[in-house]
Backbone as CSV, one residue per row, in Angstrom:
resi,resn,N_x,N_y,N_z,CA_x,CA_y,CA_z,C_x,C_y,C_z
1,ALA,0.842,-1.143,0.056,-0.052,-0.041,0.042,0.850,1.283,-0.050
2,GLU,0.397,2.278,-0.667,1.137,3.523,-0.788,0.753,4.518,0.361
3,THR,1.679,5.028,0.982,1.324,6.056,2.073,1.104,7.452,1.460
4,LEU,-0.101,7.895,1.699,-0.464,9.229,1.127,0.099,10.355,1.984
5,GLY,0.569,11.326,1.394,1.016,12.467,2.079,-0.050,13.437,2.549
6,VAL,0.187,14.078,3.781,-0.793,14.953,4.293,-0.091,16.352,4.369
7,PRO,-0.975,17.402,4.417,-0.351,18.785,4.451,-0.068,19.054,5.910
8,LEU,0.945,19.993,6.084,1.189,20.532,7.431,-0.150,21.229,7.911
9,GLY,-0.395,20.948,9.234,-1.682,21.351,9.755,-2.625,20.185,9.954
10,TRP,-2.319,19.061,9.390,-3.232,17.888,9.538,-3.160,17.339,10.958
11,THR,-4.381,16.841,11.408,-4.531,16.191,12.764,-5.351,14.978,12.604
12,ASP,-5.149,13.984,13.496,-6.006,12.868,13.552,-6.163,12.520,14.983
13,ASP,-7.488,12.378,15.460,-7.775,12.006,16.827,-8.283,10.610,16.798
14,PHE,-8.488,9.987,15.637,-8.922,8.571,15.403,-10.297,8.338,15.767
15,ASP,-11.003,9.380,16.169,-12.412,9.177,16.525,-13.347,8.996,15.297
16,GLY,-12.922,9.557,14.125,-13.733,9.428,12.981,-13.479,8.256,12.111
17,GLY,-12.789,7.327,12.597,-12.408,6.109,11.804,-11.016,6.202,11.242
18,LEU,-10.695,5.273,10.317,-9.483,5.209,9.765,-9.197,6.194,8.610
19,ASP,-8.210,7.010,8.738,-7.824,8.015,7.714,-6.987,7.357,6.699
20,PRO,-7.280,7.516,5.309,-6.475,6.845,4.340,-5.028,7.264,4.234
21,ALA,-4.643,8.206,5.075,-3.277,8.773,5.073,-2.330,7.738,5.758
22,TRP,-2.889,6.704,6.403,-2.132,5.781,7.172,-1.843,4.373,6.400
23,THR,-0.781,3.795,6.565,-0.510,2.472,6.102,0.029,1.691,7.324
24,PHE,-0.247,0.428,7.341,0.057,-0.471,8.487,0.719,-1.743,8.105
25,THR,1.500,-2.209,9.127,1.868,-3.760,9.016,1.401,-4.330,10.405
26,GLY,1.324,-5.627,10.374,0.877,-6.332,11.636,-0.566,-5.955,11.885
27,THR,-0.776,-5.884,13.105,-2.150,-5.755,13.663,-2.536,-4.341,14.128
28,TRP,-1.783,-3.273,13.639,-2.061,-1.879,13.944,-3.427,-1.532,13.573
29,GLY,-4.216,-0.670,14.299,-5.496,-0.253,13.945,-6.059,0.673,14.998
30,ILE,-7.289,1.104,14.757,-7.980,1.933,15.723,-8.805,1.146,16.688
31,GLN,-8.706,1.542,18.015,-9.339,0.722,19.022,-10.205,1.670,19.795
32,SER,-11.535,1.452,19.787,-12.467,2.369,20.599,-12.243,2.141,22.042
33,GLY,-12.413,3.312,22.780,-12.217,3.274,24.168,-10.775,3.237,24.736
34,ALA,-9.774,3.163,23.791,-8.374,3.077,24.212,-7.721,4.386,24.305
35,GLY,-8.425,5.434,23.880,-7.672,6.787,23.757,-7.820,7.709,24.887
36,VAL,-7.381,8.837,24.806,-7.413,9.901,25.796,-8.811,10.059,26.186
37,ASP,-9.286,10.153,27.416,-10.699,10.322,27.942,-11.601,9.271,27.287
38,GLY,-11.183,8.108,27.065,-12.081,7.025,26.547,-12.441,7.142,25.098
39,SER,-11.801,7.963,24.307,-12.030,8.040,22.931,-11.301,6.953,22.293
40,ALA,-11.215,6.972,20.913,-10.517,5.941,20.123,-9.054,6.374,20.038
41,ALA,-8.230,5.367,19.827,-6.830,5.636,19.660,-6.195,4.610,18.620
42,LEU,-5.120,4.962,18.158,-4.262,4.114,17.240,-3.480,3.108,18.152
43,THR,-3.598,1.803,17.931,-2.939,0.853,18.786,-2.184,-0.075,17.948
44,ASP,-1.056,-0.671,18.496,-0.391,-1.700,17.765,-1.070,-2.999,17.655
45,SER,-2.000,-3.335,18.570,-2.759,-4.476,18.574,-3.951,-4.326,19.432
46,PRO,-5.031,-5.086,19.240,-6.203,-4.957,20.032,-5.973,-5.619,21.465
47,GLY,-5.010,-6.199,21.767,-4.575,-6.782,23.133,-3.103,-6.764,23.209
48,ASP,-2.562,-7.886,23.724,-1.057,-7.864,23.701,-0.567,-8.139,22.337
49,TYR,0.701,-7.524,22.116,1.352,-7.615,20.875,2.012,-9.091,20.824
50,ALA,2.410,-9.572,19.635,2.836,-10.834,19.479,4.379,-10.864,19.668
51,ASN,4.874,-12.054,20.153,6.374,-12.316,20.295,6.989,-12.097,18.859
52,SER,8.212,-11.633,18.954,9.007,-11.475,17.725,8.450,-10.668,16.620
53,SER,7.729,-9.557,17.025,7.092,-8.793,15.957,7.834,-7.507,15.636
54,ASP,7.744,-7.001,14.522,8.327,-5.710,14.135,7.258,-5.060,13.143
55,THR,6.424,-4.219,13.803,5.179,-3.698,12.991,5.191,-2.208,13.142
56,TRP,4.466,-1.591,12.199,4.436,-0.152,12.250,3.197,0.443,11.592
57,ALA,2.945,1.722,12.054,1.811,2.522,11.410,2.554,3.751,10.788
58,GLN,2.262,4.093,9.567,3.096,5.090,8.852,2.138,6.114,8.158
59,THR,2.596,7.348,8.179,2.002,8.419,7.252,3.091,9.197,6.771
60,ALA,2.824,10.214,5.952,3.749,11.142,5.237,3.227,12.453,5.278
61,VAL,4.091,13.463,5.332,3.817,14.813,5.252,4.611,15.699,4.341
62,ASP,4.018,16.661,3.839,4.667,17.517,2.874,5.248,18.774,3.727
63,LEU,6.608,18.914,3.774,7.220,19.896,4.644,7.909,20.956,3.641
64,SER,7.527,20.943,2.361,8.216,21.876,1.507,8.043,23.349,1.819
65,ALA,7.032,23.807,2.531,6.806,25.251,2.831,6.895,25.405,4.356
66,ALA,7.300,24.404,5.096,7.358,24.556,6.472,8.551,25.486,6.959
67,VAL,8.287,26.164,8.110,9.299,26.924,8.764,9.873,26.219,9.927
68,TRP,9.046,25.747,10.836,9.544,25.037,12.028,8.520,23.901,12.280
69,PRO,8.538,22.878,11.531,7.521,21.830,11.645,7.729,20.925,12.909
70,VAL,6.631,20.428,13.584,6.710,19.654,14.619,5.620,18.520,14.489
71,LEU,5.937,17.335,15.061,5.027,16.333,15.203,4.596,16.183,16.658
72,VAL,3.318,16.259,16.995,2.809,16.308,18.368,1.848,15.080,18.371
73,PHE,1.916,14.371,19.479,1.018,13.210,19.860,0.988,13.009,21.253
74,LYS,0.015,12.217,21.643,-0.128,11.729,22.984,0.084,10.191,22.935
75,ASP,0.694,9.700,24.015,0.916,8.254,23.987,0.993,7.586,25.395
76,ARG,0.772,6.381,25.404,1.008,5.511,26.639,1.447,4.144,26.076
77,HIS,2.195,3.434,26.891,2.780,2.176,26.507,3.081,1.232,27.535
78,ALA,3.094,0.022,27.162,3.421,-1.074,28.139,4.395,-1.949,27.297
79,VAL,5.619,-1.629,27.281,6.638,-2.489,26.756,7.873,-2.655,27.670
80,PRO,7.911,-3.862,28.236,8.957,-4.150,29.097,10.343,-3.822,28.612
81,PRO,11.319,-3.376,29.465,12.546,-3.000,28.933,13.522,-4.020,28.433
82,ASP,13.081,-5.235,28.460,14.001,-6.363,28.156,14.003,-6.747,26.640
83,GLY,13.979,-5.859,25.822,14.020,-6.264,24.414,12.948,-5.633,23.568
84,GLU,11.893,-5.157,24.148,10.814,-4.459,23.389,11.165,-3.025,23.246
85,SER,10.630,-2.389,22.219,10.794,-0.990,22.163,9.724,-0.391,21.237
86,VAL,9.381,0.900,21.526,8.492,1.666,20.672,9.339,2.866,20.154
87,THR,9.297,3.115,18.871,9.975,4.285,18.307,9.180,5.035,17.389
88,VAL,9.514,6.255,17.173,9.056,7.106,16.138,10.327,7.284,15.158
89,GLN,10.217,6.942,13.865,11.175,7.070,12.953,10.708,8.097,11.872
90,ILE,11.698,8.871,11.465,11.381,9.842,10.369,12.189,9.412,9.187
91,GLY,11.556,9.378,8.093,12.254,8.943,6.866,12.107,9.983,5.712
92,ALA,13.266,10.287,5.006,13.143,11.168,3.884,14.100,10.687,2.835
93,ALA,13.705,10.742,1.615,14.598,10.321,0.518,15.156,11.603,-0.230
94,ASP,16.362,11.492,-0.658,17.081,12.620,-1.414,16.332,12.674,-2.803
95,ASN,15.942,14.049,-3.047,15.234,14.320,-4.364,14.170,13.381,-4.682
96,ASN,13.345,12.936,-3.613,12.287,11.956,-3.741,12.614,10.676,-4.420
97,ASN,13.871,10.288,-4.345,14.306,8.992,-4.831,14.115,7.920,-3.714
98,ILE,13.078,7.250,-3.847,12.690,6.307,-2.750,13.822,5.329,-2.425
99,ALA,14.801,4.988,-3.366,15.855,4.062,-3.088,16.767,4.658,-2.115
100,SER,16.835,6.047,-1.893,17.686,6.571,-0.985,17.088,6.902,0.343
101,LEU,15.899,6.320,0.640,15.171,6.541,1.899,16.037,6.184,3.078
102,ALA,16.249,7.096,4.045,17.044,6.831,5.283,16.088,7.197,6.434
103,TRP,16.054,6.307,7.462,15.288,6.419,8.653,16.110,6.880,9.780
104,THR,15.593,7.883,10.522,16.215,8.493,11.773,15.263,8.130,13.007
105,THR,15.750,7.645,13.970,14.855,7.416,15.253,14.848,8.801,16.003
106,ALA,13.616,9.310,16.097,13.471,10.577,16.802,12.848,10.508,18.209
107,TYR,12.363,9.278,18.512,11.755,9.017,19.839,11.810,7.435,20.117
108,SER,12.239,7.104,21.292,12.371,5.659,21.598,12.159,5.462,23.133
109,VAL,11.314,4.419,23.340,10.931,4.204,24.779,10.946,2.647,24.924
110,ARG,11.411,2.305,26.203,11.374,0.884,26.628,10.967,0.893,28.060
111,GLU,9.767,1.014,28.304,9.206,1.105,29.715,7.636,1.026,29.648
112,ILE,7.130,0.991,30.945,5.638,0.855,31.113,5.233,2.221,31.532
113,ARG,4.386,2.907,30.914,3.760,4.165,31.321,2.259,4.106,30.941
114,THR,1.494,3.937,31.967,0.061,3.800,31.654,-0.753,5.057,31.527
115,GLY,-0.157,6.231,31.984,-0.845,7.502,31.873,-0.365,8.138,30.521
116,TRP,-1.294,8.933,29.995,-1.095,9.594,28.756,-0.106,10.812,28.947
117,SER,0.783,10.963,27.959,1.828,12.064,27.927,1.871,12.587,26.508
118,GLU,2.036,13.925,26.479,2.257,14.439,25.222,3.653,14.551,24.758
119,GLN,3.974,14.233,23.547,5.206,14.167,22.916,5.236,15.293,21.832
120,GLN,6.462,15.879,21.702,6.566,16.837,20.571,8.043,16.535,19.887
121,ILE,8.005,16.316,18.725,9.295,16.071,17.897,9.540,17.133,16.919
122,ASP,10.702,17.640,16.939,11.085,18.739,16.061,11.410,18.134,14.685
123,LEU,10.704,18.528,13.657,10.863,18.058,12.212,11.657,19.020,11.347
124,SER,12.279,20.069,11.993,12.875,21.120,11.196,14.097,20.512,10.398
125,ARG,14.649,19.522,10.750,15.682,18.862,10.017,15.257,18.521,8.620
126,TRP,13.931,18.256,8.467,13.386,17.814,7.189,12.600,18.895,6.494
127,LYS,12.656,20.077,6.930,11.752,21.078,6.304,12.325,21.271,4.923
128,GLY,11.443,21.750,3.984,11.826,21.995,2.630,11.624,20.650,1.748
129,ARG,11.327,19.588,2.359,11.193,18.290,1.622,9.745,18.009,1.327
130,HIS,9.393,17.535,0.149,7.985,17.327,-0.242,7.426,16.121,0.390
131,THR,8.200,14.969,0.662,7.615,13.847,1.277,8.555,13.344,2.400
132,VAL,7.997,13.503,3.593,8.726,12.982,4.799,7.842,11.985,5.463
133,TYR,8.324,10.779,5.709,7.574,9.718,6.241,7.782,9.657,7.745
134,ILE,6.581,9.379,8.475,6.547,9.312,9.966,6.136,7.897,10.235
135,ARG,6.911,7.194,10.919,6.558,5.828,11.350,6.615,5.500,12.800
136,PHE,5.411,4.972,13.234,5.319,4.616,14.766,5.566,3.093,14.687
137,ARG,6.637,2.647,15.356,7.150,1.218,15.173,7.242,0.578,16.460
138,LEU,6.751,-0.709,16.617,6.836,-1.475,17.878,7.731,-2.772,17.396
139,GLY,8.718,-2.996,18.180,9.482,-4.232,17.974,9.556,-5.032,19.187
140,SER,9.395,-6.331,19.213,9.399,-7.172,20.402,10.279,-8.324,20.219
141,ASN,10.787,-8.905,21.269,11.609,-10.121,21.220,10.816,-11.429,21.364
142,ALA,11.346,-12.404,21.581,10.650,-13.781,21.603,10.109,-14.186,23.047
143,SER,10.430,-13.328,24.113,10.239,-13.839,25.454,9.032,-13.274,26.150
144,VAL,8.674,-12.024,25.939,7.630,-11.310,26.661,6.731,-10.585,25.794
145,VAL,5.445,-10.605,26.167,4.405,-9.792,25.507,3.673,-8.868,26.535
146,ASP,3.165,-7.796,26.087,2.522,-6.914,26.989,1.424,-6.109,26.132
147,ASP,0.804,-5.115,26.647,-0.296,-4.417,26.103,0.241,-3.599,24.770
148,GLY,1.424,-3.058,24.797,1.916,-2.364,23.635,1.748,-0.823,23.744
149,TRP,1.463,-0.265,22.575,1.512,1.200,22.452,0.097,1.743,21.893
150,ALA,-0.317,2.745,22.561,-1.530,3.455,22.205,-1.046,4.898,21.887
151,ILE,-1.658,5.455,20.775,-1.255,6.821,20.241,-2.591,7.593,19.961
152,ASP,-2.567,8.941,20.326,-3.796,9.606,20.149,-3.499,11.071,19.849
153,ASP,-4.374,11.693,19.258,-4.291,13.227,18.982,-3.014,13.524,18.259
154,VAL,-2.684,12.969,17.154,-1.609,13.228,16.257,-1.826,14.503,15.573
155,ALA,-0.788,15.446,15.526,-0.904,16.625,14.810,0.548,16.891,14.118
156,LEU,0.566,17.443,12.865,1.642,17.909,12.210,1.514,19.340,11.969
157,ARG,2.357,20.131,12.632,1.943,21.699,12.622,3.306,22.376,12.662
158,GLU,3.124,23.698,12.549,4.290,24.660,12.852,4.480,24.688,14.388
159,HIS,5.681,24.899,14.730,5.953,25.149,16.199,5.300,26.342,16.659
160,THR,4.762,26.365,17.879,4.230,27.573,18.490,5.217,28.015,19.473
161,ALA,5.742,29.161,19.280,6.792,29.724,20.255,6.117,30.163,21.535
162,LEU,6.806,29.952,22.719,6.338,30.481,23.942,6.523,32.003,24.013
163,PRO,5.695,32.640,24.811,5.850,34.115,25.023,7.303,34.353,25.479
164,ALA,7.823,35.521,25.018,9.156,35.850,25.420,9.145,36.269,26.876
165,ALA,10.165,35.755,27.632,10.278,36.054,29.070,10.872,37.513,29.280
166,THR,10.543,38.222,30.177,11.104,39.478,30.606,11.879,39.309,31.895
167,SER,12.796,40.094,31.984,13.693,40.014,33.235,13.475,41.352,33.937
168,ALA,13.560,41.262,35.215,13.606,42.467,36.042,14.891,42.524,36.847
169,TYR,15.504,43.635,36.921,16.669,43.816,37.586,16.482,44.811,38.787
170,GLU,16.907,44.450,39.888,16.648,45.298,41.102,17.758,45.158,42.047
171,ARG,18.528,46.218,42.341,19.611,46.089,43.282,19.242,46.594,44.640
172,PHE,18.086,47.113,44.868,17.426,47.509,46.101,18.293,48.590,46.752
173,GLU,18.873,49.512,45.974,19.571,50.688,46.439,18.811,51.531,47.293
174,ALA,17.442,51.723,47.018,16.579,52.543,47.708,15.736,51.883,48.870
175,GLY,16.270,50.585,49.190,15.596,49.854,50.150,14.399,49.074,49.694
176,LEU,13.497,48.560,50.544,12.395,47.737,50.215,11.107,48.503,50.243
177,GLY,11.206,49.813,50.391,9.973,50.654,50.460,9.029,50.502,49.305
178,ASN,9.464,50.316,48.135,8.585,50.150,46.945,8.201,48.763,46.678
179,TRP,8.498,47.900,47.550,8.118,46.397,47.432,7.236,45.970,48.504
180,ILE,6.290,45.065,48.311,5.498,44.468,49.182,6.398,43.542,50.048
181,ASN,6.455,43.737,51.301,7.238,42.891,52.065,6.540,42.409,53.340
182,GLY,6.194,41.221,53.284,5.648,40.731,54.467,4.542,40.167,54.977
């Protein structure tokens, strides 16, 4: 199957069903009730993942006009640290030559975290490229299985800068009379 590219600004909360922008291997899919606040989520399997598996969910984005692109998503995972891992890989080809596709691991976890946490990955290294692949990948060994990885509220957008901090400088030469003390 071909991974369709999405524009910067694209979001997927998985509540509306399967977006054709995704391609999968293994048993990846949408699971009702597995997401943030009981909504739907993208999961690697409807239960425990299989032994000796290497599966992924993939989409692609057009970053040709991006200034400071980021991937934002929420996740939770149950992958014991003895050989299992979940990773986000970013792939881009030189001059859209698919034979030159090189993958970079941008996020990697080997732990159990049952609470949802937001992740943000800087994609500025790939700005200016027309097709950048994003792959959520789960790899397991032959000894242990667990619940795996759930992903929700995926967004590809421009970075939102925080407000600039201001600094105040006071040497208190005039004492504390102009300050609330106490």
